[in-house]
TIRO-2110 file (N, C-alpha, C; in Angstrom, 1 decimal):
// TIRO-2110
-9.3, 19.0, 2.3, N, 1, A
-8.1, 18.2, 2.8, CA, 1, A
-7.8, 18.6, 4.2, C, 1, A
-7.7, 17.6, 5.1, N, 2, A
-7.3, 17.9, 6.5, CA, 2, A
-6.1, 17.1, 6.9, C, 2, A
-5.5, 17.5, 8.0, N, 3, A
-4.3, 16.9, 8.4, CA, 3, A
-4.4, 16.3, 9.8, C, 3, A
-4.1, 15.0, 10.0, N, 4, A
-4.1, 14.4, 11.3, CA, 4, A
-2.6, 14.3, 11.7, C, 4, A
-2.3, 13.6, 12.9, N, 5, A
-1.0, 13.4, 13.3, CA, 5, A
-0.8, 11.9, 13.6, C, 5, A
0.3, 11.4, 13.1, N, 6, A
0.7, 10.0, 13.4, CA, 6, A
1.4, 9.9, 14.7, C, 6, A
0.9, 9.1, 15.6, N, 7, A
1.5, 9.0, 16.9, CA, 7, A
2.4, 7.8, 17.1, C, 7, A
2.7, 7.1, 16.1, N, 8, A
3.5, 5.9, 16.2, CA, 8, A
4.9, 6.2, 16.7, C, 8, A
5.6, 5.3, 17.4, N, 9, A
6.9, 5.6, 17.9, CA, 9, A
7.9, 5.3, 16.8, C, 9, A
9.1, 5.8, 16.9, N, 10, A
10.2, 5.6, 16.0, CA, 10, A
10.4, 6.8, 15.1, C, 10, A
11.2, 6.6, 14.0, N, 11, A
11.6, 7.7, 13.1, CA, 11, A
10.4, 8.5, 12.5, C, 11, A
9.3, 7.8, 12.3, N, 12, A
8.2, 8.5, 11.7, CA, 12, A
7.1, 9.0, 12.6, C, 12, A
7.5, 9.1, 13.9, N, 13, A
6.7, 9.6, 14.9, CA, 13, A
6.3, 11.1, 14.7, C, 13, A
5.1, 11.5, 14.9, N, 14, A
4.7, 12.8, 14.8, CA, 14, A
4.5, 13.4, 13.4, C, 14, A
4.6, 12.5, 12.4, N, 15, A
4.4, 13.0, 11.0, CA, 15, A
2.9, 13.1, 10.7, C, 15, A
2.6, 14.0, 9.8, N, 16, A
1.2, 14.2, 9.4, CA, 16, A
0.6, 13.1, 8.6, C, 16, A
-0.7, 13.0, 8.7, N, 17, A
-1.5, 12.1, 7.9, CA, 17, A
-2.5, 13.0, 7.1, C, 17, A
-2.4, 13.1, 5.8, N, 18, A
-3.2, 14.0, 5.0, CA, 18, A
-4.5, 13.2, 4.6, C, 18, A
-5.6, 13.9, 4.6, N, 19, A
-6.9, 13.2, 4.3, CA, 19, A
-7.6, 14.0, 3.2, C, 19, A
-8.4, 13.3, 2.5, N, 20, A
-9.3, 13.9, 1.4, CA, 20, A
-10.5, 13.1, 1.3, C, 20, A
-11.4, 13.5, 0.5, N, 21, A
-12.7, 12.8, 0.3, CA, 21, A
-13.6, 13.0, 1.4, C, 21, A
-14.4, 12.0, 1.7, N, 22, A
-15.4, 12.1, 2.8, CA, 22, A
-14.8, 12.1, 4.1, C, 22, A
-15.3, 12.8, 5.1, N, 23, A
-14.8, 12.6, 6.5, CA, 23, A
-15.0, 11.1, 6.9, C, 23, A
-14.0, 10.6, 7.6, N, 24, A
-14.0, 9.1, 7.9, CA, 24, A
-15.3, 8.7, 8.6, C, 24, A
-15.8, 9.5, 9.5, N, 25, A
-17.0, 9.2, 10.2, CA, 25, A
-18.2, 9.0, 9.3, C, 25, A
-18.2, 9.6, 8.2, N, 26, A
-19.4, 9.5, 7.3, CA, 26, A
-19.1, 8.7, 6.0, C, 26, A
-17.9, 8.2, 5.8, N, 27, A
-17.5, 7.5, 4.6, CA, 27, A
-18.1, 6.1, 4.6, C, 27, A
-18.4, 5.6, 3.4, N, 28, A
-18.8, 4.3, 3.2, CA, 28, A
-17.6, 3.3, 3.1, C, 28, A
-16.4, 3.8, 2.8, N, 29, A
-15.2, 3.0, 2.6, CA, 29, A
-14.0, 3.9, 2.8, C, 29, A
-12.8, 3.3, 2.8, N, 30, A
-11.6, 4.1, 3.0, CA, 30, A
-10.5, 3.5, 2.2, C, 30, A
-9.6, 4.4, 1.8, N, 31, A
-8.4, 4.0, 1.1, CA, 31, A
-7.2, 4.7, 1.7, C, 31, A
-6.2, 3.8, 2.1, N, 32, A
-5.0, 4.3, 2.6, CA, 32, A
-3.9, 4.2, 1.5, C, 32, A
-3.3, 5.3, 1.3, N, 33, A
-2.3, 5.5, 0.2, CA, 33, A
-0.9, 5.8, 0.7, C, 33, A
0.1, 5.1, 0.3, N, 34, A
1.4, 5.3, 0.9, CA, 34, A
2.4, 5.7, -0.2, C, 34, A
3.0, 6.8, 0.0, N, 35, A
3.9, 7.4, -1.0, CA, 35, A
5.2, 6.7, -1.2, C, 35, A
5.9, 7.1, -2.2, N, 36, A
7.2, 6.5, -2.5, CA, 36, A
8.4, 7.3, -2.0, C, 36, A
9.6, 6.8, -2.2, N, 37, A
10.8, 7.5, -1.7, CA, 37, A
10.9, 8.9, -2.4, C, 37, A
11.2, 9.9, -1.6, N, 38, A
11.4, 11.3, -2.2, CA, 38, A
10.1, 12.0, -2.5, C, 38, A
9.0, 11.3, -2.4, N, 39, A
7.7, 12.0, -2.6, CA, 39, A
7.1, 12.3, -1.3, C, 39, A
5.8, 12.6, -1.3, N, 40, A
5.1, 13.0, 0.0, CA, 40, A
3.6, 12.6, -0.1, C, 40, A
3.0, 12.7, 1.1, N, 41, A
1.6, 12.3, 1.2, CA, 41, A
0.7, 13.0, 0.2, C, 41, A
0.9, 14.3, 0.0, N, 42, A
0.0, 15.0, -0.9, CA, 42, A
0.2, 14.5, -2.3, C, 42, A
1.4, 14.0, -2.7, N, 43, A
1.6, 13.5, -4.1, CA, 43, A
0.8, 12.3, -4.3, C, 43, A
0.8, 11.3, -3.4, N, 44, A
0.1, 10.0, -3.6, CA, 44, A
-1.4, 10.2, -3.5, C, 44, A
-1.8, 11.3, -2.7, N, 45, A
-3.2, 11.5, -2.6, CA, 45, A
-3.9, 12.0, -3.9, C, 45, A
-3.1, 12.4, -4.8, N, 46, A
-3.6, 12.8, -6.1, CA, 46, A
-4.3, 11.6, -6.8, C, 46, A
-3.9, 10.4, -6.4, N, 47, A
-4.5, 9.2, -7.0, CA, 47, A
-6.0, 9.2, -6.7, C, 47, A
-6.4, 9.8, -5.6, N, 48, A
-7.9, 9.9, -5.3, CA, 48, A
-8.6, 10.6, -6.4, C, 48, A
-8.0, 11.7, -7.0, N, 49, A
-8.7, 12.4, -8.0, CA, 49, A
-8.8, 11.6, -9.3, C, 49, A
-7.8, 10.8, -9.6, N, 50, A
-7.9, 9.9, -10.8, CA, 50, A
-8.9, 8.8, -10.6, C, 50, A
-9.0, 8.2, -9.4, N, 51, A
-9.9, 7.1, -9.1, CA, 51, A
-11.3, 7.7, -9.0, C, 51, A
-11.5, 8.8, -8.4, N, 52, A
-12.7, 9.5, -8.4, CA, 52, A
-13.9, 8.8, -7.9, C, 52, A
-13.8, 8.0, -6.8, N, 53, A
-14.9, 7.3, -6.3, CA, 53, A
-15.5, 8.0, -5.1, C, 53, A
-16.8, 8.4, -5.2, N, 54, A
-17.5, 9.1, -4.1, CA, 54, A
-17.7, 8.2, -3.0, C, 54, A
-17.8, 8.8, -1.8, N, 55, A
-18.1, 8.0, -0.6, CA, 55, A
-16.9, 7.5, 0.1, C, 55, A
-15.7, 7.7, -0.5, N, 56, A
-14.5, 7.2, 0.1, CA, 56, A
-13.8, 8.3, 1.0, C, 56, A
-13.2, 7.8, 2.1, N, 57, A
-12.3, 8.7, 2.8, CA, 57, A
-10.9, 8.2, 2.4, C, 57, A
-10.0, 9.2, 2.0, N, 58, A
-8.7, 8.9, 1.6, CA, 58, A
-7.7, 9.4, 2.7, C, 58, A
-6.7, 8.5, 3.0, N, 59, A
-5.8, 8.9, 4.1, CA, 59, A
-4.4, 8.5, 3.6, C, 59, A
-3.4, 9.4, 3.7, N, 60, A
-2.1, 9.2, 3.3, CA, 60, A
-1.1, 9.7, 4.3, C, 60, A
-0.4, 8.7, 4.9, N, 61, A
0.6, 9.0, 5.9, CA, 61, A
1.9, 9.6, 5.3, C, 61, A
2.6, 10.5, 6.0, N, 62, A
3.8, 11.1, 5.6, CA, 62, A
5.0, 10.5, 6.2, C, 62, A
6.1, 10.1, 5.5, N, 63, A
7.3, 9.6, 6.0, CA, 63, A
8.2, 10.8, 6.4, C, 63, A
9.0, 10.6, 7.5, N, 64, A
10.0, 11.5, 7.9, CA, 64, A
11.0, 11.7, 6.8, C, 64, A
11.3, 12.9, 6.5, N, 65, A
12.2, 13.3, 5.4, CA, 65, A
11.9, 12.6, 4.1, C, 65, A
10.6, 12.3, 3.9, N, 66, A
10.0, 11.8, 2.6, CA, 66, A
10.6, 10.4, 2.2, C, 66, A
11.1, 9.7, 3.2, N, 67, A
11.7, 8.3, 2.9, CA, 67, A
11.3, 7.4, 4.0, C, 67, A
10.7, 6.3, 3.7, N, 68, A
10.2, 5.3, 4.7, CA, 68, A
11.4, 4.5, 5.3, C, 68, A
12.4, 4.1, 4.5, N, 69, A
13.5, 3.4, 5.0, CA, 69, A
14.7, 3.8, 4.1, C, 69, A
15.9, 3.7, 4.6, N, 70, A
17.1, 4.3, 3.9, CA, 70, A
17.6, 3.5, 2.7, C, 70, A
17.7, 2.2, 2.8, N, 71, A
18.3, 1.4, 1.8, CA, 71, A
17.3, 0.8, 0.8, C, 71, A
17.8, 0.1, -0.2, N, 72, A
16.9, -0.6, -1.1, CA, 72, A
16.0, -1.6, -0.4, C, 72, A
14.8, -1.8, -0.9, N, 73, A
13.9, -2.8, -0.3, CA, 73, A
14.5, -4.2, -0.5, C, 73, A
15.5, -4.4, -1.3, N, 74, A
16.2, -5.7, -1.5, CA, 74, A
17.3, -5.9, -0.5, C, 74, A
17.6, -4.9, 0.4, N, 75, A
18.7, -5.0, 1.3, CA, 75, A
18.3, -5.9, 2.5, C, 75, A
19.3, -6.4, 3.3, N, 76, A
19.0, -7.1, 4.5, CA, 76, A
18.1, -6.3, 5.3, C, 76, A
17.1, -6.9, 6.0, N, 77, A
16.1, -6.2, 6.7, CA, 77, A
16.7, -5.3, 7.8, C, 77, A
17.7, -5.8, 8.5, N, 78, A
18.3, -5.0, 9.6, CA, 78, A
18.9, -3.7, 9.1, C, 78, A
19.3, -3.7, 7.8, N, 79, A
19.9, -2.4, 7.3, CA, 79, A
18.9, -1.3, 7.1, C, 79, A
17.6, -1.6, 7.2, N, 80, A
16.5, -0.6, 7.1, CA, 80, A
15.9, -0.3, 8.4, C, 80, A
16.4, -0.9, 9.5, N, 81, A
15.8, -0.6, 10.8, CA, 81, A
16.5, 0.6, 11.4, C, 81, A
15.8, 1.3, 12.3, N, 82, A
14.5, 1.1, 12.8, CA, 82, A
13.4, 1.7, 11.9, C, 82, A
13.8, 2.2, 10.8, N, 83, A
12.8, 2.9, 9.9, CA, 83, A
11.7, 2.0, 9.4, C, 83, A
12.1, 0.8, 9.0, N, 84, A
11.1, -0.2, 8.5, CA, 84, A
10.0, -0.5, 9.5, C, 84, A
10.4, -0.9, 10.7, N, 85, A
9.5, -1.2, 11.7, CA, 85, A
8.6, 0.0, 12.0, C, 85, A
9.1, 1.2, 12.1, N, 86, A
8.4, 2.4, 12.3, CA, 86, A
7.4, 2.6, 11.2, C, 86, A
7.8, 2.4, 10.0, N, 87, A
6.9, 2.6, 8.8, CA, 87, A
5.7, 1.6, 8.9, C, 87, A
6.0, 0.3, 9.2, N, 88, A
5.0, -0.7, 9.2, CA, 88, A
4.0, -0.4, 10.4, C, 88, A
4.5, 0.1, 11.5, N, 89, A
3.7, 0.5, 12.6, CA, 89, A
2.8, 1.7, 12.3, C, 89, A
3.3, 2.6, 11.4, N, 90, A
2.5, 3.7, 11.0, CA, 90, A
1.3, 3.3, 10.2, C, 90, A
1.5, 2.3, 9.3, N, 91, A
0.4, 1.8, 8.6, CA, 91, A
-0.6, 1.1, 9.5, C, 91, A
-0.1, 0.2, 10.4, N, 92, A
-0.9, -0.5, 11.3, CA, 92, A
-1.8, 0.4, 12.1, C, 92, A
-1.2, 1.5, 12.6, N, 93, A
-1.9, 2.4, 13.5, CA, 93, A
-3.0, 3.1, 12.6, C, 93, A
-2.7, 3.4, 11.4, N, 94, A
-3.7, 4.1, 10.5, CA, 94, A
-4.9, 3.1, 10.2, C, 94, A
-4.5, 1.9, 9.9, N, 95, A
-5.6, 0.9, 9.7, CA, 95, A
-6.5, 0.8, 11.0, C, 95, A
-5.9, 0.7, 12.2, N, 96, A
-6.6, 0.6, 13.4, CA, 96, A
-7.5, 1.9, 13.6, C, 96, A
-7.0, 3.0, 13.2, N, 97, A
-7.8, 4.3, 13.3, CA, 97, A
-9.0, 4.2, 12.4, C, 97, A
-8.9, 3.6, 11.2, N, 98, A
-10.0, 3.5, 10.3, CA, 98, A
-11.0, 2.5, 10.9, C, 98, A
-10.5, 1.4, 11.4, N, 99, A
-11.4, 0.3, 12.0, CA, 99, A
-12.1, 0.9, 13.2, C, 99, A
-11.4, 1.7, 14.0, N, 100, A
-12.1, 2.2, 15.2, CA, 100, A
-13.2, 3.2, 14.8, C, 100, A
-13.0, 3.8, 13.6, N, 101, A
-14.0, 4.8, 13.2, CA, 101, A
-15.3, 4.1, 12.7, C, 101, A
-15.2, 2.8, 12.6, N, 102, A
-16.4, 2.0, 12.2, CA, 102, A
-16.4, 1.5, 10.8, C, 102, A
-15.3, 1.7, 10.1, N, 103, A
-15.1, 1.1, 8.7, CA, 103, A
-14.6, -0.3, 8.8, C, 103, A
-15.3, -1.3, 8.4, N, 104, A
-14.8, -2.7, 8.5, CA, 104, A
-13.6, -2.9, 7.6, C, 104, A
-12.8, -4.0, 7.8, N, 105, A
-11.6, -4.3, 7.0, CA, 105, A
-11.9, -4.5, 5.6, C, 105, A
-13.1, -5.1, 5.3, N, 106, A
-13.4, -5.4, 3.9, CA, 106, A
-13.8, -4.2, 3.1, C, 106, A
-13.9, -3.0, 3.8, N, 107, A
-14.2, -1.7, 3.2, CA, 107, A
-12.9, -0.8, 3.1, C, 107, A
-11.8, -1.4, 3.4, N, 108, A
-10.5, -0.7, 3.4, CA, 108, A
-9.6, -1.1, 2.3, C, 108, A
-9.3, -0.3, 1.4, N, 109, A
-8.3, -0.6, 0.3, CA, 109, A
-7.0, 0.1, 0.7, C, 109, A
-5.9, -0.7, 0.6, N, 110, A
-4.6, -0.2, 0.9, CA, 110, A
-3.7, -0.2, -0.4, C, 110, A
-3.1, 0.9, -0.7, N, 111, A
-2.3, 0.9, -1.9, CA, 111, A
-1.1, 1.8, -1.7, C, 111, A
-0.1, 1.6, -2.6, N, 112, A
1.1, 2.4, -2.6, CA, 112, A
1.8, 2.3, -3.9, C, 112, A
2.8, 3.3, -4.0, N, 113, A
3.6, 3.3, -5.2, CA, 113, A
5.1, 3.2, -4.8, C, 113, A
5.9, 2.4, -5.5, N, 114, A
7.3, 2.3, -5.3, CA, 114, A
7.6, 1.9, -3.9, C, 114, A
8.3, 2.7, -3.1, N, 115, A
8.6, 2.3, -1.7, CA, 115, A
7.4, 2.1, -0.9, C, 115, A
6.3, 2.9, -1.2, N, 116, A
5.0, 2.7, -0.6, CA, 116, A
4.4, 1.4, -0.9, C, 116, A
4.6, 1.0, -2.2, N, 117, A
4.0, -0.3, -2.6, CA, 117, A
4.7, -1.5, -1.9, C, 117, A
6.0, -1.3, -1.7, N, 118, A
6.8, -2.4, -1.0, CA, 118, A
6.3, -2.5, 0.4, C, 118, A
6.1, -1.3, 1.0, N, 119, A
5.6, -1.3, 2.4, CA, 119, A
4.2, -1.9, 2.6, C, 119, A
3.3, -1.5, 1.7, N, 120, A
1.9, -2.1, 1.8, CA, 120, A
1.9, -3.6, 1.5, C, 120, A
2.8, -4.0, 0.6, N, 121, A
2.9, -5.5, 0.4, CA, 121, A
3.3, -6.2, 1.7, C, 121, A
4.4, -5.7, 2.3, N, 122, A
4.9, -6.3, 3.5, CA, 122, A
3.9, -6.2, 4.7, C, 122, A
3.3, -5.0, 4.8, N, 123, A
2.3, -4.9, 5.9, CA, 123, A
1.2, -5.9, 5.7, C, 123, A
0.7, -6.0, 4.5, N, 124, A
-0.5, -6.9, 4.3, CA, 124, A
-0.1, -8.4, 4.6, C, 124, A
1.0, -8.8, 4.2, N, 125, A
1.4, -10.2, 4.4, CA, 125, A
1.7, -10.5, 5.9, C, 125, A
2.2, -9.5, 6.6, N, 126, A
2.4, -9.6, 8.0, CA, 126, A
1.1, -9.5, 8.9, C, 126, A
0.1, -8.9, 8.3, N, 127, A
-1.1, -8.6, 9.0, CA, 127, A
-2.3, -9.0, 8.1, C, 127, A
-2.4, -10.3, 7.7, N, 128, A
-3.4, -10.6, 6.7, CA, 128, A
-4.8, -10.7, 7.3, C, 128, A
-5.7, -10.1, 6.5, N, 129, A
-7.1, -10.3, 6.8, CA, 129, A
-7.8, -9.9, 5.5, C, 129, A
-9.1, -10.0, 5.5, N, 130, A
-9.9, -9.7, 4.2, CA, 130, A
-10.2, -8.2, 4.1, C, 130, A
-9.1, -7.5, 3.7, N, 131, A
-9.3, -6.1, 3.4, CA, 131, A
-10.1, -6.0, 2.1, C, 131, A
-10.5, -4.7, 1.8, N, 132, A
-11.2, -4.5, 0.5, CA, 132, A
-10.4, -4.8, -0.7, C, 132, A
-9.1, -4.6, -0.6, N, 133, A
-8.2, -4.8, -1.7, CA, 133, A
-6.8, -4.2, -1.4, C, 133, A
-5.9, -4.6, -2.3, N, 134, A
-4.5, -4.1, -2.2, CA, 134, A
-4.0, -3.7, -3.5, C, 134, A
-3.4, -2.5, -3.6, N, 135, A
-2.9, -2.0, -4.9, CA, 135, A
-1.4, -1.9, -4.7, C, 135, A
-0.6, -2.7, -5.5, N, 136, A
0.8, -2.7, -5.4, CA, 136, A
1.4, -2.1, -6.8, C, 136, A
1.7, -0.8, -6.8, N, 137, A
2.1, -0.1, -8.0, CA, 137, A
3.6, 0.0, -8.0, C, 137, A
4.3, -0.8, -8.8, N, 138, A
5.7, -0.8, -8.9, CA, 138, A
6.4, -1.1, -7.5, C, 138, A
6.1, -2.3, -7.0, N, 139, A
6.7, -2.7, -5.8, CA, 139, A
6.6, -4.2, -5.5, C, 139, A
7.0, -4.6, -4.4, N, 140, A
6.9, -6.0, -4.0, CA, 140, A
7.4, -6.2, -2.6, C, 140, A
7.3, -7.5, -2.1, N, 141, A
7.7, -7.8, -0.8, CA, 141, A
9.1, -7.4, -0.5, C, 141, A
9.4, -7.0, 0.8, N, 142, A
10.6, -6.5, 1.2, CA, 142, A
11.6, -7.6, 1.7, C, 142, A
12.9, -7.4, 1.3, N, 143, A
13.9, -8.4, 1.8, CA, 143, A
14.8, -8.8, 0.7, C, 143, A
16.0, -9.3, 1.0, N, 144, A
16.9, -9.8, 0.0, CA, 144, A
16.4, -11.0, -0.7, C, 144, A
17.1, -11.4, -1.9, N, 145, A
16.7, -12.7, -2.5, CA, 145, A
16.7, -13.8, -1.5, C, 145, A
15.8, -14.8, -1.7, N, 146, A
15.7, -16.0, -0.9, CA, 146, A
15.3, -15.7, 0.5, C, 146, A
14.7, -14.5, 0.8, N, 147, A
14.1, -14.3, 2.1, CA, 147, A
13.0, -15.3, 2.3, C, 147, A
13.0, -15.9, 3.5, N, 148, A
11.9, -16.8, 3.9, CA, 148, A
10.6, -16.1, 4.0, C, 148, A
9.6, -16.6, 3.4, N, 149, A
8.3, -15.9, 3.4, CA, 149, A
7.3, -16.8, 4.3, C, 149, A
7.6, -16.8, 5.6, N, 150, A
6.9, -17.6, 6.5, CA, 150, A
5.7, -16.9, 7.1, C, 150, A
4.9, -16.3, 6.3, N, 151, A
3.7, -15.6, 6.8, CA, 151, A
2.6, -16.6, 7.1, C, 151, A
1.8, -16.2, 8.1, N, 152, A
0.7, -17.1, 8.4, CA, 152, A
-0.6, -16.3, 8.3, C, 152, A
-1.7, -17.0, 8.1, N, 153, A
-3.0, -16.3, 7.9, CA, 153, A
-3.5, -16.3, 6.5, C, 153, A
-4.7, -15.8, 6.3, N, 154, A
-5.3, -15.8, 4.9, CA, 154, A
-5.9, -14.5, 4.6, C, 154, A
-6.0, -14.2, 3.3, N, 155, A
-6.6, -13.0, 2.8, CA, 155, A
-8.1, -13.3, 2.4, C, 155, A
-8.5, -14.6, 2.4, N, 156, A
-9.9, -14.9, 2.1, CA, 156, A
-10.5, -14.3, 0.8, C, 156, A
-9.7, -14.5, -0.3, N, 157, A
-10.2, -14.0, -1.6, CA, 157, A
-10.1, -12.5, -1.8, C, 157, A
-9.3, -11.8, -1.0, N, 158, A
-9.1, -10.4, -1.2, CA, 158, A
-8.5, -10.1, -2.5, C, 158, A
-9.0, -9.1, -3.3, N, 159, A
-8.4, -8.8, -4.6, CA, 159, A
-7.1, -8.0, -4.4, C, 159, A
-6.1, -8.4, -5.2, N, 160, A
-4.8, -7.7, -5.2, CA, 160, A
-4.4, -7.4, -6.6, C, 160, A
-4.0, -6.2, -6.9, N, 161, A
-3.4, -5.9, -8.2, CA, 161, A
-2.0, -5.5, -8.0, C, 161, A
-1.1, -6.1, -8.8, N, 162, A
0.3, -5.7, -8.9, CA, 162, A
0.6, -5.3, -10.4, C, 162, A
1.1, -4.1, -10.5, N, 163, A
1.5, -3.6, -11.8, CA, 163, A
2.9, -3.1, -11.8, C, 163, A
3.7, -3.4, -12.8, N, 164, A
5.1, -3.0, -12.8, CA, 164, A
5.7, -3.1, -14.2, C, 164, A
6.7, -2.3, -14.4, N, 165, A
7.4, -2.4, -15.7, CA, 165, A
8.4, -3.6, -15.8, C, 165, A
8.6, -4.1, -17.0, N, 166, A
9.6, -5.1, -17.1, CA, 166, A
11.0, -4.6, -17.1, C, 166, A
11.1, -3.2, -17.1, N, 167, A
12.5, -2.6, -17.1, CA, 167, A
12.6, -1.6, -16.0, C, 167, A
11.9, -1.8, -14.9, N, 168, A
11.9, -0.9, -13.8, CA, 168, A
13.3, -1.0, -13.1, C, 168, A
14.0, 0.2, -13.0, N, 169, A
15.3, 0.2, -12.5, CA, 169, A
15.4, -0.1, -11.0, C, 169, A
14.2, 0.0, -10.3, N, 170, A
14.2, -0.1, -8.8, CA, 170, A
13.6, -1.5, -8.4, C, 170, A
12.7, -2.0, -9.2, N, 171, A
11.9, -3.2, -8.9, CA, 171, A
12.2, -4.3, -9.9, C, 171, A
12.9, -5.4, -9.5, N, 172, A
13.1, -6.5, -10.4, CA, 172, A
11.8, -7.2, -10.7, C, 172, A
11.6, -7.6, -11.9, N, 173, A
10.4, -8.2, -12.3, CA, 173, A
10.2, -9.5, -11.5, C, 173, A
11.3, -10.2, -11.3, N, 174, A
11.2, -11.5, -10.5, CA, 174, A
10.6, -11.3, -9.1, C, 174, A
10.8, -10.1, -8.5, N, 175, A
10.2, -9.9, -7.2, CA, 175, A
8.7, -9.7, -7.3, C, 175, A
8.3, -9.1, -8.4, N, 176, A
6.8, -8.9, -8.6, CA, 176, A
6.2, -10.3, -8.7, C, 176, A
6.8, -11.2, -9.5, N, 177, A
6.3, -12.6, -9.6, CA, 177, A
6.3, -13.3, -8.3, C, 177, A
7.3, -13.2, -7.5, N, 178, A
7.4, -13.8, -6.2, CA, 178, A
6.3, -13.3, -5.3, C, 178, A
6.2, -12.0, -5.3, N, 179, A
5.2, -11.4, -4.4, CA, 179, A
3.8, -11.9, -4.8, C, 179, A
3.5, -11.9, -6.1, N, 180, A
2.2, -12.4, -6.5, CA, 180, A
1.9, -13.8, -6.1, C, 180, A
3.0, -14.6, -6.1, N, 181, A
2.8, -16.1, -5.7, CA, 181, A
2.5, -16.2, -4.2, C, 181, A
3.2, -15.3, -3.4, N, 182, A
2.9, -15.3, -2.0, CA, 182, A
1.5, -14.9, -1.7, C, 182, A
1.0, -13.9, -2.3, N, 183, A
-0.4, -13.5, -2.1, CA, 183, A
-1.3, -14.6, -2.5, C, 183, A
-1.1, -15.2, -3.6, N, 184, A
-1.9, -16.3, -4.0, CA, 184, A
-1.9, -17.5, -3.0, C, 184, A
-0.8, -17.8, -2.5, N, 185, A
-0.7, -18.9, -1.5, CA, 185, A
-1.4, -18.5, -0.2, C, 185, A
-1.5, -17.2, 0.0, N, 186, A
-2.3, -16.8, 1.2, CA, 186, A
-3.7, -16.5, 1.0, C, 186, A
-4.2, -16.9, -0.2, N, 187, A
-5.6, -16.9, -0.5, CA, 187, A
-6.2, -15.6, -1.1, C, 187, A
-5.3, -14.8, -1.7, N, 188, A
-5.8, -13.6, -2.4, CA, 188, A
-6.1, -13.9, -3.9, C, 188, A
-7.0, -13.1, -4.4, N, 189, A
-7.3, -13.2, -5.8, CA, 189, A
-6.4, -12.1, -6.6, C, 189, A
-5.4, -12.6, -7.3, N, 190, A
-4.4, -11.7, -7.8, CA, 190, A
-4.5, -11.4, -9.2, C, 190, A
-4.4, -10.2, -9.6, N, 191, A
-4.2, -9.7, -11.0, CA, 191, A
-2.8, -9.1, -11.1, C, 191, A
-2.0, -9.6, -11.9, N, 192, A
-0.6, -9.1, -12.1, CA, 192, A
-0.4, -8.8, -13.5, C, 192, A
0.1, -7.5, -13.7, N, 193, A
0.4, -7.1, -15.1, CA, 193, A
1.8, -6.5, -15.1, C, 193, A
2.6, -7.1, -16.0, N, 194, A
4.0, -6.6, -16.3, CA, 194, A
3.9, -5.8, -17.6, C, 194, A
4.2, -4.5, -17.5, N, 195, A
4.0, -3.6, -18.7, CA, 195, A
5.4, -3.4, -19.4, C, 195, A
5.4, -3.6, -20.7, N, 196, A
6.6, -3.5, -21.5, CA, 196, A
7.1, -2.0, -21.5, C, 196, A
8.3, -1.8, -21.1, N, 197, A
9.0, -0.5, -21.3, CA, 197, A
8.3, 0.6, -20.6, C, 197, A
7.5, 0.4, -19.5, N, 198, A
6.8, 1.4, -18.9, CA, 198, A
7.7, 2.4, -18.1, C, 198, A
8.7, 1.8, -17.4, N, 199, A
9.5, 2.6, -16.5, CA, 199, A
8.9, 2.6, -15.1, C, 199, A
9.4, 3.6, -14.3, N, 200, A
9.0, 3.6, -12.9, CA, 200, A
7.9, 4.7, -12.8, C, 200, A
6.7, 4.4, -13.0, N, 201, A
5.6, 5.4, -13.0, CA, 201, A
4.3, 4.7, -12.8, C, 201, A
3.2, 5.4, -12.9, N, 202, A
1.8, 4.9, -12.8, CA, 202, A
1.2, 5.3, -14.1, C, 202, A
0.5, 4.3, -14.8, N, 203, A
-0.2, 4.6, -16.0, CA, 203, A
-1.7, 4.4, -15.9, C, 203, A
-2.4, 4.8, -17.0, N, 204, A
-3.8, 4.8, -17.0, CA, 204, A
-4.4, 3.4, -16.7, C, 204, A
-3.8, 2.4, -17.3, N, 205, A
-4.3, 1.0, -17.1, CA, 205, A
-4.3, 0.6, -15.7, C, 205, A
-3.3, 1.0, -14.9, N, 206, A
-3.2, 0.7, -13.5, CA, 206, A
-4.3, 1.4, -12.7, C, 206, A
-4.6, 2.6, -13.1, N, 207, A
-5.8, 3.4, -12.5, CA, 207, A
-7.1, 2.6, -12.8, C, 207, A
-7.2, 2.1, -14.0, N, 208, A
-8.4, 1.4, -14.3, CA, 208, A
-8.5, 0.1, -13.5, C, 208, A
-7.4, -0.6, -13.3, N, 209, A
-7.4, -1.8, -12.4, CA, 209, A
-7.8, -1.4, -11.0, C, 209, A
-7.3, -0.3, -10.5, N, 210, A
-7.6, 0.2, -9.2, CA, 210, A
-9.1, 0.5, -9.1, C, 210, A
-9.7, 1.1, -10.1, N, 211, A
-11.1, 1.4, -10.1, CA, 211, A
-12.0, 0.1, -10.0, C, 211, A
-11.5, -1.0, -10.6, N, 212, A
-12.3, -2.3, -10.5, CA, 212, A
-12.3, -2.7, -9.1, C, 212, A
-11.2, -2.6, -8.3, N, 213, A
-11.2, -3.0, -6.9, CA, 213, A
-12.1, -2.1, -6.1, C, 213, A
-11.9, -0.8, -6.3, N, 214, A
-12.7, 0.2, -5.6, CA, 214, A
-14.2, 0.0, -5.8, C, 214, A
-14.6, -0.1, -7.0, N, 215, A
-16.0, -0.3, -7.3, CA, 215, A
-16.6, -1.5, -6.7, C, 215, A
-15.8, -2.6, -6.6, N, 216, A
-16.3, -3.8, -6.0, CA, 216, A
-16.5, -3.6, -4.5, C, 216, A
-15.6, -2.8, -3.9, N, 217, A
-15.8, -2.5, -2.4, CA, 217, A
-17.1, -1.7, -2.2, C, 217, A
-17.4, -0.8, -3.1, N, 218, A
-18.6, 0.1, -2.9, CA, 218, A
-19.9, -0.7, -3.2, C, 218, A
-19.8, -1.7, -4.1, N, 219, A
-21.0, -2.4, -4.5, CA, 219, A
-21.3, -3.5, -3.5, C, 219, A
-20.4, -3.9, -2.7, N, 220, A
-20.7, -5.0, -1.7, CA, 220, A
-21.8, -4.6, -0.7, C, 220, A
END
């Protein structure tokens, strides 16, 4: 495990980026993992052990004070600024870092849990391209109800997995359905699973869904 430094401006400036797996320069693919509120980069990076795919470089950015934005993801967007913009810039800079290292977008999987899943959803729709895949674990697009989703661009059949509980205290089931619909409209191939009484966590079936996406990336 090594540590890089995020140079994005804003509240998350100067935070570490924890890496695992293959060195990026020698990796066949990469996965960017974004942690949830109150957690940290090392926590979310344990997903790499469960996915267990050789040849991948794993990168996990760290939020300042372990929180990407202060309010609920359902709050008005301006209530989460400047933290939200800084968080999205952090992901954008990390994606550019991976691209500059020679890993093409279709070999990059982006995933997150909870607040991290909300961030990865919003980042992807604001910056659509044919990534290797997107993992949205207990999260959805950011903004209050009836937010205009005027995103442009296409995912060109990028695989997306959304998994969430029907009784998640942080993520309304309706937002998961809405997010899946937006991804589909933008040309993604979406698998969405609502788990009965799961709570706010990650379970084995979600890991298996992640492995399907990861294995497809390595087999291309």
